[in-house]
Residue frames as a rotation matrix with the C-alpha (Angstrom) as fourth column:
MET 1
-0.936 -0.012 -0.351 49.69
0.091 -0.974 -0.209 30.18
-0.340 -0.228 0.913 -43.78
ASN 2
-0.699 0.708 -0.106 46.62
-0.323 -0.180 0.929 29.64
0.638 0.683 0.354 -45.87
GLU 3
-0.087 0.632 -0.770 44.92
0.695 0.592 0.407 27.73
0.714 -0.500 -0.491 -43.04
MET 4
-0.552 -0.118 -0.825 45.80
0.770 -0.453 -0.450 30.45
-0.321 -0.884 0.341 -40.65
SER 5
-0.972 0.201 -0.124 44.28
-0.235 -0.887 0.399 33.11
-0.030 0.416 0.909 -42.94
ARG 6
-0.389 0.883 -0.262 41.07
-0.083 0.249 0.965 31.13
0.917 0.397 -0.024 -43.18
ILE 7
-0.141 0.276 -0.951 40.86
0.940 0.340 -0.040 30.74
0.312 -0.899 -0.307 -39.43
LEU 8
-0.811 -0.169 -0.560 41.38
0.411 -0.846 -0.339 34.48
-0.416 -0.505 0.756 -38.94
LEU 9
-0.837 0.545 -0.041 38.73
-0.348 -0.475 0.808 35.20
0.421 0.691 0.587 -41.52
ASP 10
-0.223 0.702 -0.676 36.42
0.446 0.691 0.570 32.73
0.867 -0.174 -0.467 -39.83
MET 11
-0.409 -0.079 -0.909 37.04
0.908 -0.131 -0.397 34.49
-0.088 -0.988 0.126 -36.56
GLN 12
-0.952 0.084 -0.293 36.37
-0.103 -0.993 0.049 38.02
-0.287 0.077 0.955 -37.92
ASP 13
-0.530 0.821 -0.211 33.13
-0.204 0.118 0.972 36.66
0.823 0.558 0.105 -39.48
LYS 14
-0.070 0.512 -0.856 31.98
0.833 0.502 0.232 35.25
0.548 -0.697 -0.462 -36.01
GLU 15
-0.707 -0.311 -0.635 32.89
0.629 -0.688 -0.364 38.55
-0.324 -0.656 0.681 -34.45
LYS 16
-0.924 0.381 -0.023 30.77
-0.339 -0.794 0.505 40.52
0.174 0.475 0.863 -36.85
GLN 17
-0.273 0.861 -0.430 27.95
0.210 0.489 0.847 38.13
0.939 0.141 -0.314 -36.30
LYS 18
-0.211 0.202 -0.957 28.15
0.977 0.067 -0.201 38.56
0.023 -0.977 -0.211 -32.57
ASP 19
-0.937 -0.110 -0.331 28.26
0.126 -0.992 -0.030 42.48
-0.325 -0.070 0.943 -33.05
ASP 20
-0.730 0.683 -0.040 25.20
-0.358 -0.332 0.872 42.29
0.583 0.651 0.487 -35.24
LEU 21
-0.153 0.632 -0.760 23.33
0.635 0.652 0.414 40.05
0.757 -0.419 -0.501 -32.66
ILE 22
-0.479 -0.162 -0.863 24.18
0.853 -0.317 -0.415 42.40
-0.206 -0.935 0.290 -29.96
ALA 23
-0.976 0.150 -0.158 22.98
-0.193 -0.931 0.310 45.36
-0.101 0.333 0.938 -31.95
SER 24
-0.458 0.846 -0.273 19.66
-0.083 0.265 0.961 43.50
0.885 0.463 -0.051 -32.75
ILE 25
-0.235 0.265 -0.935 19.18
0.875 0.476 -0.085 42.66
0.423 -0.838 -0.344 -29.14
GLN 26
-0.758 -0.127 -0.640 19.52
0.454 -0.807 -0.378 46.30
-0.468 -0.577 0.670 -28.15
GLN 27
-0.861 0.503 -0.078 17.18
-0.361 -0.496 0.790 47.41
0.358 0.708 0.608 -30.91
LEU 28
-0.270 0.772 -0.575 14.55
0.290 0.635 0.716 44.95
0.918 0.027 -0.395 -29.61
ARG 29
-0.358 0.038 -0.933 15.03
0.934 -0.011 -0.358 46.08
-0.024 -0.999 -0.032 -25.97
GLU 30
-0.929 0.048 -0.366 14.51
-0.028 -0.998 -0.058 49.75
-0.368 -0.043 0.929 -26.99
GLU 31
-0.577 0.798 -0.175 11.38
-0.329 -0.030 0.944 48.87
0.748 0.602 0.280 -29.06
GLN 32
-0.174 0.503 -0.846 10.02
0.731 0.642 0.231 46.84
0.660 -0.579 -0.480 -26.03
ALA 33
-0.688 -0.189 -0.701 10.66
0.659 -0.567 -0.494 49.80
-0.304 -0.802 0.514 -23.71
ARG 34
-0.930 0.355 -0.095 8.79
-0.352 -0.789 0.503 52.14
0.103 0.502 0.859 -26.20
LYS 35
-0.364 0.848 -0.385 5.85
0.046 0.430 0.902 49.73
0.930 0.311 -0.195 -26.31
LYS 36
-0.253 0.266 -0.930 5.69
0.920 0.365 -0.145 49.41
0.301 -0.892 -0.336 -22.65
ASP 37
-0.890 -0.120 -0.440 5.79
0.249 -0.936 -0.249 53.17
-0.382 -0.331 0.863 -22.18
SER 38
-0.832 0.541 -0.121 2.89
-0.443 -0.516 0.733 53.55
0.335 0.664 0.669 -24.63
GLU 39
-0.247 0.695 -0.676 0.83
0.433 0.703 0.564 51.06
0.867 -0.154 -0.474 -22.62
GLN 40
-0.522 -0.015 -0.853 0.88
0.845 -0.143 -0.515 53.38
-0.114 -0.990 0.088 -19.59
LEU 41
0.109 0.593 0.797 -1.47
0.478 -0.735 0.481 56.07
0.872 0.328 -0.364 -18.77
GLN 42
-0.821 -0.429 -0.376 -0.90
0.543 -0.385 -0.746 58.87
0.175 -0.817 0.550 -16.34
PHE 43
0.260 0.933 0.249 -3.89
0.633 -0.359 0.686 60.56
0.729 -0.021 -0.684 -14.63
VAL 44
-0.848 -0.520 -0.106 -3.62
0.464 -0.631 -0.622 63.84
0.256 -0.576 0.776 -13.00
PHE 45
0.372 0.922 -0.105 -6.32
0.823 -0.276 0.497 65.30
0.430 -0.271 -0.861 -10.76
ARG 46
-0.862 -0.466 0.201 -6.40
0.315 -0.802 -0.508 68.87
0.398 -0.375 0.838 -9.63
ASN 47
-0.286 0.767 0.574 -8.89
-0.604 -0.610 0.513 71.06
0.744 -0.200 0.638 -7.71
ILE 48
0.221 0.323 -0.920 -8.77
0.390 0.835 0.387 68.57
0.894 -0.445 0.058 -4.88
ASN 49
-0.275 -0.331 -0.902 -6.86
0.961 -0.111 -0.252 70.46
-0.016 -0.937 0.349 -2.16
HIS 50
0.731 0.640 0.239 -8.76
0.633 -0.766 0.114 73.70
0.256 0.068 -0.964 -1.28
LYS 51
0.579 -0.508 -0.638 -5.53
0.225 -0.653 0.723 75.20
-0.784 -0.562 -0.264 -0.02
ASP 52
-0.438 -0.703 -0.560 -3.79
-0.506 -0.322 0.800 74.71
-0.743 0.634 -0.214 -3.27
LEU 53
0.534 0.845 0.020 -6.11
-0.395 0.271 -0.878 74.10
-0.747 0.461 0.479 -6.24
GLU 54
0.558 -0.352 -0.752 -3.23
-0.804 -0.003 -0.595 73.44
0.207 0.936 -0.285 -8.61
CYS 55
-0.319 -0.733 0.600 -1.65
-0.844 0.508 0.172 70.77
-0.431 -0.451 -0.781 -6.55
PRO 56
-0.050 0.222 -0.974 -1.52
-0.831 0.531 0.163 67.52
0.553 0.818 0.158 -8.62
TYR 57
0.026 0.118 0.993 -2.68
-0.571 0.816 -0.082 64.10
-0.820 -0.565 0.089 -7.38
THR 58
-0.013 -0.234 -0.972 -1.41
-0.988 0.150 -0.023 61.53
0.151 0.961 -0.234 -9.78
PHE 59
0.139 -0.231 0.963 -1.24
-0.310 0.913 0.264 57.82
-0.941 -0.335 0.055 -10.60
ILE 60
-0.394 -0.277 -0.876 0.08
-0.919 0.114 0.377 55.82
-0.004 0.954 -0.299 -13.47
LEU 61
0.443 0.637 0.631 -1.92
-0.483 0.762 -0.431 52.97
-0.755 -0.114 0.645 -14.79
TRP 62
-0.699 -0.616 -0.362 -0.54
-0.664 0.374 0.648 50.08
-0.264 0.693 -0.671 -16.93
LEU 63
0.542 0.840 0.030 -2.69
-0.723 0.484 -0.492 47.91
-0.428 0.245 0.870 -19.14
ASN 64
-0.477 -0.745 0.466 -1.05
-0.417 0.659 0.626 44.54
-0.774 0.104 -0.625 -19.72
ALA 65
-0.874 0.026 -0.486 -1.54
-0.466 0.242 0.851 42.27
0.139 0.970 -0.199 -22.72
GLU 66
-0.722 0.651 -0.235 -4.51
0.638 0.758 0.139 40.39
0.269 -0.049 -0.962 -21.03
GLY 67
-0.118 0.663 0.739 -6.28
0.187 -0.716 0.672 43.82
0.975 0.218 -0.039 -20.48
GLU 68
0.497 0.362 -0.788 -5.78
0.816 0.113 0.567 43.92
0.294 -0.925 -0.239 -16.76
TYR 69
0.639 -0.144 0.756 -5.13
-0.171 -0.984 -0.043 47.25
0.750 -0.102 -0.654 -14.97
THR 70
0.343 -0.533 -0.773 -2.17
0.927 0.324 0.189 47.60
0.150 -0.782 0.605 -12.68
VAL 71
0.989 0.036 0.143 -1.30
-0.009 -0.952 0.307 50.70
0.147 -0.305 -0.941 -10.80
ILE 72
0.290 -0.951 -0.108 2.41
0.666 0.282 -0.690 51.39
0.687 0.128 0.715 -11.22
SER 73
-0.784 -0.535 -0.314 2.65
0.581 -0.456 -0.674 54.49
0.217 -0.711 0.669 -8.95
CYS 74
0.404 0.912 0.071 0.43
0.716 -0.364 0.596 56.86
0.569 -0.190 -0.800 -6.96
ASP 75
-0.716 -0.680 -0.156 1.29
0.650 -0.569 -0.504 60.25
0.255 -0.462 0.849 -5.55
PRO 76
-0.337 -0.440 0.832 0.31
-0.942 0.163 -0.294 60.80
-0.006 -0.883 -0.470 -2.79
PRO 77
-0.887 -0.098 -0.452 0.04
-0.139 0.989 0.059 57.12
0.441 0.115 -0.890 -1.96
LEU 78
0.065 0.939 0.336 -3.38
-0.944 -0.051 0.325 55.67
0.322 -0.339 0.884 -1.23
GLU 79
-0.658 -0.222 0.719 -3.52
-0.568 0.774 -0.280 52.68
-0.494 -0.593 -0.636 1.20
CYS 80
0.154 0.888 0.434 -6.81
-0.244 0.459 -0.854 51.59
-0.958 0.026 0.287 -0.55
MET 81
0.046 -0.153 -0.987 -5.30
-0.961 -0.277 -0.002 51.52
-0.273 0.949 -0.160 -4.04
PRO 82
-0.937 -0.346 -0.047 -4.78
-0.345 0.900 0.268 47.66
-0.050 0.267 -0.962 -4.05
GLN 83
-0.439 0.850 0.290 -8.56
0.395 0.473 -0.788 47.20
-0.807 -0.231 -0.544 -3.32
LEU 84
0.289 0.603 -0.744 -9.59
-0.378 -0.642 -0.667 49.66
-0.879 0.474 0.042 -5.97
GLU 85
-0.431 -0.527 -0.732 -7.32
-0.898 0.167 0.408 48.03
-0.092 0.833 -0.545 -8.46
LYS 86
-0.952 0.137 0.272 -8.74
0.133 0.991 -0.033 44.55
-0.274 0.005 -0.962 -7.64
LYS 87
-0.068 0.993 -0.098 -12.38
0.203 -0.082 -0.976 45.98
-0.977 -0.086 -0.196 -8.00
VAL 88
0.239 0.105 -0.965 -11.68
-0.812 -0.524 -0.258 47.46
-0.532 0.846 -0.040 -11.46
ARG 89
-0.796 -0.531 -0.290 -10.23
-0.603 0.659 0.449 44.20
-0.047 0.533 -0.845 -12.58
GLU 90
-0.759 0.582 0.292 -13.35
0.417 0.778 -0.470 42.30
-0.501 -0.235 -0.833 -11.38
THR 91
0.127 0.982 -0.139 -15.89
0.449 -0.182 -0.875 44.77
-0.884 0.048 -0.464 -12.69
ASN 92
-0.440 -0.435 0.786 -14.12
0.887 -0.070 0.457 46.38
-0.144 0.898 0.416 -15.58
ASN 93
0.687 0.714 0.135 -15.96
0.707 -0.699 0.105 49.57
0.169 0.024 -0.985 -14.66
PHE 94
-0.327 -0.939 0.109 -13.13
0.889 -0.345 -0.302 52.03
0.321 -0.002 0.947 -15.40
SER 95
-0.139 0.346 0.928 -15.26
0.048 -0.934 0.355 55.28
0.989 0.094 0.113 -14.80
ALA 96
0.883 0.469 0.029 -16.18
-0.057 0.047 0.997 54.12
0.466 -0.882 0.068 -11.33
PHE 97
0.402 -0.813 -0.422 -12.58
0.914 0.381 0.136 53.37
0.050 -0.440 0.896 -10.64
LEU 98
-0.497 -0.530 0.686 -11.52
0.539 -0.809 -0.235 56.96
0.680 0.253 0.688 -11.63
ALA 99
0.305 0.693 0.654 -14.39
-0.228 -0.613 0.756 58.39
0.925 -0.379 -0.029 -9.53
ASN 100
0.920 0.140 -0.366 -13.31
0.283 0.407 0.868 56.32
0.270 -0.903 0.335 -6.57
VAL 101
-0.037 -0.996 -0.083 -9.62
0.968 -0.015 -0.252 57.28
0.249 -0.090 0.964 -6.79
ARG 102
-0.416 -0.100 0.904 -10.52
0.177 -0.984 -0.028 60.89
0.892 0.149 0.427 -6.90
LYS 103
0.688 0.703 0.180 -12.82
-0.143 -0.112 0.983 60.44
0.711 -0.703 0.024 -3.90
GLU 104
0.709 -0.477 -0.519 -9.90
0.700 0.560 0.443 58.87
0.079 -0.677 0.731 -2.00
PHE 105
-0.345 -0.858 0.380 -7.58
0.790 -0.484 -0.375 61.63
0.506 0.170 0.845 -2.96
ALA 106
-0.065 0.512 0.856 -10.16
-0.147 -0.854 0.499 64.12
0.987 -0.094 0.131 -1.68
ALA 107
0.855 0.403 -0.326 -10.50
0.186 0.350 0.918 62.17
0.484 -0.846 0.224 1.62
LEU 108
0.027 -0.930 -0.367 -6.84
0.920 0.166 -0.354 62.75
0.390 -0.328 0.860 2.28
ASN 109
-0.672 -0.275 0.687 -7.44
0.196 -0.961 -0.193 66.51
0.714 0.005 0.700 2.66
LEU 110
0.390 0.895 0.217 -10.34
-0.002 -0.235 0.972 66.24
0.921 -0.380 -0.090 5.22
């Protein structure tokens, strides 16, 4: 019976370690998700559509660990966004990138 009690205690200890590891992994996942969210920027342009000046034109930009820009989403979609994204990565001229995105959004309304 003594051996059985020791085995049961050992099993309970292992089960607690497993639960602690699962909780730790979940905490790390949540922390990583928070960090990823804080590395995203949302840009909202207005006063583009002359029929509806409040209509938003948006895109979400993510800056990865290497400092490269990646467009996560764009509404309304721009066919040229991959080219604009590539150019900002090459030149690192962020203000020109924003100006070009706004210009392309405006071109959708012509």
